[in-house]
C-alpha positions as a Python dict, from the first residue, in 0.01 Angstrom:
ca = {
    (1, 'M'): (0, 0, 0),
    (2, 'V'): (299, -214, -82),
    (3, 'K'): (646, -152, 79),
    (4, 'I'): (995, -295, 13),
    (5, 'R'): (1124, -355, 362),
    (6, 'L'): (1350, -565, 588),
    (7, 'S'): (1233, -876, 772),
    (8, 'R'): (1462, -989, 1063),
    (9, 'G'): (1588, -1339, 1096),
    (10, 'G'): (1900, -1497, 1241),
    (11, 'A'): (2002, -1573, 1604),
    (12, 'K'): (2020, -1350, 1902),
    (13, 'K'): (2289, -1082, 1858),
    (14, 'R'): (2350, -1210, 1496),
    (15, 'P'): (2085, -1041, 1275),
    (16, 'F'): (2016, -1142, 923),
    (17, 'Y'): (1762, -949, 716),
    (18, 'R'): (1557, -1054, 411),
    (19, 'I'): (1455, -782, 167),
    (20, 'L'): (1087, -830, 103),
    (21, 'V'): (800, -683, -88),
    (22, 'A'): (504, -684, 161),
    (23, 'D'): (174, -523, 228),
    (24, 'I'): (210, -255, 499),
    (25, 'R'): (-76, -415, 699),
    (26, 'R'): (130, -733, 758),
    (27, 'A'): (360, -789, 1054),
    (28, 'R'): (730, -721, 1009),
    (29, 'D'): (819, -1088, 996),
    (30, 'G'): (472, -1194, 861),
    (31, 'R'): (363, -1304, 520),
    (32, 'S'): (522, -1133, 214),
    (33, 'I'): (452, -1103, -149),
    (34, 'E'): (806, -1172, -275),
    (35, 'R'): (1154, -1200, -142),
    (36, 'I'): (1402, -998, -352),
    (37, 'G'): (1729, -1026, -155),
    (38, 'F'): (1907, -1033, 175),
    (39, 'F'): (2130, -821, 389),
    (40, 'D'): (2385, -960, 643),
    (41, 'P'): (2527, -670, 855),
    (42, 'C'): (2754, -924, 1044),
    (43, 'A'): (2927, -1071, 728),
    (44, 'Q'): (3298, -1111, 768),
    (45, 'G'): (3574, -1220, 541),
    (46, 'G'): (3454, -1346, 204),
    (47, 'A'): (3089, -1379, 308),
    (48, 'E'): (2839, -1198, 93),
    (49, 'R'): (2692, -899, 277),
    (50, 'L'): (2427, -787, 39),
    (51, 'R'): (2237, -941, -257),
    (52, 'V'): (1941, -779, -434),
    (53, 'D'): (1750, -873, -740),
    (54, 'R'): (1764, -527, -887),
    (55, 'A'): (1531, -605, -1178),
    (56, 'R'): (1257, -718, -942),
    (57, 'A'): (1318, -416, -712),
    (58, 'E'): (1283, -181, -1009),
    (59, 'Y'): (964, -366, -1126),
    (60, 'W'): (806, -327, -782),
    (61, 'I'): (899, 45, -752),
    (62, 'G'): (750, 87, -1097),
    (63, 'Q'): (429, -71, -971),
    (64, 'G'): (418, 185, -688),
    (65, 'A'): (593, 2, -402),
    (66, 'Q'): (769, 240, -158),
    (67, 'P'): (1110, 133, -18),
    (68, 'T'): (1181, 214, 343),
    (69, 'E'): (1475, 450, 423),
    (70, 'R'): (1711, 160, 499),
    (71, 'V'): (1613, -39, 195),
    (72, 'A'): (1660, 267, -29),
    (73, 'K'): (2021, 300, 101),
    (74, 'L'): (2077, -71, 42),
    (75, 'L'): (1942, -44, -314),
    (76, 'K'): (2191, 238, -382),
    (77, 'E'): (2473, 31, -235),
    (78, 'A'): (2372, -262, -456),
    (79, 'A'): (2377, -35, -758),
    (80, 'K'): (2728, 77, -673),
    (81, 'Q'): (2838, -282, -636),
    (82, 'A'): (2697, -367, -977),
    (83, 'E'): (2886, -75, -1137),
    (84, 'A'): (3209, -182, -967),
    (85, 'S'): (3178, -539, -1096),
    (86, 'P'): (2975, -548, -1414),
    (87, 'L'): (3059, -922, -1473),
    (88, 'E'): (2808, -1027, -1206),
    (89, 'A'): (2508, -880, -1386),
}
């Protein structure tokens, strides 16, 4: 089974997450199939907090990939951001 999930990176006390498509049998930070975005919960100022390739996410969901709860929330947030600023699409 394939999941869309987060993989942790960054320094101690400064998390940075990649949004990945990976087989559920792989380790959290192990090998992935495809990287489709990132999430930076510590972003401040003008730094970008969330970026998702929504077309690739929709493709993988169409292929049967299941997003985790947190990733599902982030995908909804990305959709709201795209609606708010349609020029970035």
